[in-house]
N, C-alpha and C positions, 0 to 999 in steps of 0.2 A: 658589421649585419647584428642587429640587436639580438637579447634574448626574447624567448617567451616570455619569461616572468617581467624584463622590463618591456616589451607591449602591452602588457596587461598593464602596471602601473600607468604606462602614458596613456594608456586608452581611458583610464577610469579616475581622472582628478575629483570627480565629485564623489564617487564612491568613498573614494580614500577620504576626503574630509569629513562626510559624514559616520564612517565609522571610527572617527577619533572622537568624534562627538557622541556618539553609540557606546562605545566603551565607557563611559563616564554615567552612563544612563542603567544598563542593560550587562549582566555578568557576560565576560568574555563576548559582549559589542552586539549579540543578537538574541532573539526572541526563540529560535528554535535550532536545535544543535547540528542540524544536518547544513545550515545556511553558513554555519563557520567555516571560515578560509581565511588563509593569509597570502598575501599581507593584508589583506581586508577582503571581506566581500562586494556582492556588486549590490545597487541599491535599484529598485525598478519603481516608473510611475505609473504606466498602463497596459494593458495587453487586449488586442482583437484576434479574436480567430488562434491561430495555431503561432501568434506572433506577439512580441512584447517589448518594451523601451526603457532603458535606463535613465538615470539623471543624467547622464554626458550627452543623450538625445541616440546611442549607439542603439539598431534596431538588432534582438535576436530570432531566430526561430527556436520553439519555445518545447524542448520536451520533459522538462520538468511537471508540465502540467499540474500546477497546483498540487505538488507532492501527491501526485496521481488521481485528484480530484475531479481534474476539468476534461472529462471523455469530450464534451460538447466544445470545446476549447475554450478562449478567454472570453467574456461579456457576449455571450451568445445571446442576439436579440430575443428570442423565446423567454431564456432566462430572465434577462434584464426589465423586460415587460412585465413579465409575472411579479418579480419581485416589487418594482415600482407601484405597480397597482397595489399589491397588499400593504406594503411602508403607509401609504397614506391612508388605509383603511385599519392597521393597528400592528405594531410590531410584537405587542403581549397582549395577549386579551385578559391573562387569569383566568381560564377557563377552557374548557373543551372546544374544539372547533372542527367544521366541515373539512376543513385542507387537510388536518391530520389524517383523517379517514380516505381522502382523497389518495393522501402518499402511502399510507398502509397498501389499499390497495390494489397501487401501484406495484409496491414490493411483492405482494403474494402473486400476481399477475405472470410476473418475472421468475420467481422463485416457488416452485410446487411444495419445497420442503416446508415451506415456514407456514403454518399454517395459525399460530396468533404471533405477536410482538409487541416490543415497549421500544418508546423510541429515547435519546441519549444525546449528548452533547459532542460527543466524540469517540474514535475509536477505543481511546483505552477505558474509558467509561464500560462500553460494551463488552469488551472480554472480561473486566473485572464482575459484570453482571452474571457474565455466563459461568465463569467458573461458579459463582454464589448461588444461580440459581441447579446448578450440576449438584454441588454440595447438599444444598438443601433439599433437592430432589430423593437424591440416594442415600440421604443419610449417612453418609462417607464423607471424609476430608481432603483427602490427596487427590491432584491430579497429576497425569503425565505430560510432558511438555518435551518437544524435540530440541536437541541441540542447536541452538543460535536462532531458532524461530524467533520473530518479535510478532509481540501483544503487546505494544504500548510501555507506557513506564510504570506502572504501577507496581508494588512490592513483588506480586507472585508471577508477576509476567517477567522480570528480570532474572529468574533462576532461568541456569542454563545460557544466560547472553553472554556475546562475547565481547560485551563489556564488563567495567567494574559495577561493583553495586554498593559503594559506603552508605550510610544512613540507613538501611534494612535490617531488621532485626534477622540476628542468626534463624529463631527460632519462625520465623515464614520459611525456610527453606526446607523444614520438614513436612512441609504437607506438600511438595512439590518433587516429582519424581522425573528426573530427567534424564533421555535415553537418546541415543545418536538416531540421527534422522534418516530414513531409507530402510533399517533395520526391523523387519517384520517380527523376527527372533526376539530381539531384545524387547518389545512391545511385549509379547507373546510372555516372557520369563517374568517381567514386569507385574503383569496382571495372575500370571499363578503365582508367584510368591507373596502377592502382597491382596487381602480382599479389601484392604480398606481404601480402594481407588473408586474414586465418582468418576473423573472424566479423564477424556485426552483430548489436548488441543493443538492446532496444529495450521501454519500455511499450506494449504492445499497444492501449492505447485512449488513447494521449496521455500527454505529461509531467504528474506528480503524479495518478497515476488518470484523466486525462480531463480535468484543468482547462485543459491545453492541447491539446484533440482535432486529428483530421485527419479525411479522409474513408477512416476506418477499413476497412471492405469492400475497397475496391478497391485501397488504400494494402498493407495487409498482403498481397492478393493478389501485386500487384506486387513486394514485398519477395521473396517466396515464389519467384517465377519469376526474379529477378535472380540471388537469392543460389543457386539451383540452377544456373542457368547458366554459373557462375563457380564451381562448387567450393566456397563459402563456408557458412560454420555460420550456421544461423539460430536466434537466443537469443532467446526471450520471456522477460523477467521479471513473471512473475505473483504477484511476492511480495504485491500488494494485489489484483489482480484474479481471482488463482487462487482457485476455488470460491465467489467472487462476482459476476463478471460473469455465470457461468452455473455449474452446477454441476462443468462440465467446464473453465472457463475462456473467458477470452476465444476463445481458439483453437478452442474449440467452437462457442461463441456465433457469430463468424465464418467457419466451416469452414477454417480456415488450420491447418495442422502446423507447427511448428516442430522443428529437431533437437536442438534443448535447452529444456528448462524449470528458469527457478528458483522455487522457492516458497519460503513463510512465512507469519508471522501464521496464517490459518486450518488450514494446514494441521495446525499444532501443538493443534489446538483451545483454544488462548487460553494456551498455555504456551509458553518458548522452544523455538523448533526453525525447521531449515529444510530444505530439499531441492534437490537438483539430480537432473534424469531426462532420458530422451531416448533417443536411438537406443542400442542395444546396443552397437555396436562403437564407437562414441565415448564414453561411459559406462565402458568396460571397458577405457578408458587407465587406470584406477585397479587395475585386475584383475592381481595374481599369476600369470604364467605357468609358473614352473618352468623359467625360460630365463634364465640371470644377466647374457646381454648384455639381454635386454628388460628385465628386471625392475632391473637397475641403473642403466641408462642411457636408458628410454624411460618407465618407468612413472611416472606423473602419483602422487606418494606422498600420502597424506589420512589422517591420525589427527586428533584432536578428542575430549578426555575427555569430552564428553558427546554426541554422536553418538548421535542413537535411543535415550536415555536412557530407561529404562522409564516414568517419568511422562509425559514428554511423548509418547512412543509411544501409550501408552493413551490420553491425551487426543486425540490427534490420529487414531485409529484410531476411537474411538468418536464425535467429532464427523462425519469425514466417513462415516462408516456412517449416520449419521443422515441427512446430506445427499444420499447417494444413494438412501433408503429415505423422507424423508419431505418434505412439502411446504413447505419450510423457505428456499428460494430464492425461492420463487412467492409466501408470505409476505412477505420484506423487499422483494420488487421491487414487490410491487400497493402496498404502503405507500410505499415511495418516491416511486411515480410520482403516489400522491396527495397528497403531502407537494410536489413540485415543482409539481404543477396549483395547490396552494393558495397556494404562494409568489407563483407567476406572475399569480394574480388577484389578489393582494394588492398586488403592483406597480401593476396596472393601475387599479385601483379606487382607491389613493392616489394617482395618479399622478407616481408615481416611477420615473426612468429604471433600469431593473434589470431582470433574468430569472434562471432558476433552469435549469441545462441536466444531462444525463449521463445514465448508462445503469443498467440493472439497479439496482441499491441503491446506486448513487454520486451524489449530487446537489451540486452548486456554485452557487454563488451569484455571480456578476456585477453589480455596480453600476452599468450600463449596458447600453443595450438592444440588439437587432440581432434580424434578421427570422429567427434560425434556427428549426427546428423543433422546440426544447428539446432535443434529444437530442445531437446534436452542434453545439457552439457554432461560428457562422462567422466570428466576429469575429477578426481577425488575433492572435497571439500575443502580441505588441505591445501592443496593446489591451487585452487581457485582462490581462497583467501589470500594465500601467497602473494599470488600474481596481481590482485587487485589492490595490494600494500606497496606496490614499488611506486618509488617519485616518477615515473614515467607515466601512471594514470594520473597523477596530478598534473603535470604537465598536460597532459590530451583535455582534461578541465578548463585548463586555462588558455592552451591553445583554441579549443573550441569557441570559447567565449571571445577570444581576441577575435575570430571571425565571425562572430554573429551566430554562434551556435549554443543553446545553455541546456544541458541535461542533468538529469536527476541523480543528484549524489555526485561522484565523480565518474560512474561507469555503465549508467543505464540512461534508455531511451523510451521515456512512456509518450506513445504516439496518441494525438486526438482524433475526431471525426473530422476535425476540420483541416487535417494536414493533406496536400494534394502533391502530385508528381512536380511542380514545382519546387517547394518545400523541401523535398528530399533530394532533388538535384542539387540543390544549394547545399545541403548538407552533406553529401559527399563527395563534393569538390573542397569543402571546409576540412571535411575529416582526413581527407587525401593531404592536403596543405600542412595540416595540425601533424600529421603522421611524419612527414619529411622534415619539420623543424623540430618534431622531437628525436630523430635520428640524426640531424646535425648538432643536436646537443648532446649524441653518444649515451643516451638511454634506453634504446633499445638498438 
């Protein structure tokens, strides 16, 4: 009987060959860190709805969902039509367009906290601008960041990361204050001790879109009270959770309004794009005022060749208008709930330590058990990280791919509005077979 790894190698010869070629082109052979895998990553050719295909002709039920960008699944007809029509009219007109206003209105209709906004090309750009705006607005330099929370790869965002950060000047860390996630007392202590704090930024559902959750409703409300008391700008990084945790993001789901919100992924309908929105007086730090002293000394400078480009604008507007008027989130959430319940049933039936947790259409698997309610996992963050670092998790990723299921990272399912009962049933069957294979190899 072949091993999970042997099956992986035999099923994907085309990907193996391409990885050899790519290793001569790209560092590590990949163009995104999360696509790195040994002995090689998979190479995909196309996708439709909740499914995609690789270069060897293997079909997959897809839960990577474009790294979280595809709430409408792959190649949605409405998005394809809108982009195809626009591409014949112009990909970059070097000017303001009606499309960018339509896109902005679609965002504002779903997120009342966004009074004004500015477009970017990625989530990393968005969080960098959010921090800069907060510093410019308050006249203070420091930003509080929660341990392990991910805000892109720019220098400031890497503070308190669970990854090493060579190449970043040590002086950068002096402007970042890292506190433990979920600890309101730690935030209060930092704010009371240091009057130079401009903002606090966090993923509102916990690090890595809820993999490391906290007591979300109470914690977010506590942060809102503390930051308001101290005159500190509260930034919600909703790059992943925006329009996924609910049509209005985590802020609408939990009823807590931040001062600034960062957006990407779903906001651009599957194309490159990001945005920073929030209170008008903060976002207006970018505005020209016709006052030389203001414009030359206080105004936040913001160019960007592809800001609000027409292709991303029409894709984003089309997507968000559908989210506002159709039960897309309801379908995704329902399928995620069915998936999560099925995964937990399999763990119990097979008597394997593990559980699935998460909110909305984001499902995380931990190969360790706990007594949580399967929404907000109550294991310590250290325990969750230790569990997800095990060889069994790598085997789970490969085993699912061998059986036609591709998941985000090694342990998450991002469900789209195009997944149906059929896909969920097939996924659960593949998961049970994968878990049996992992156990046969003595990994659980």
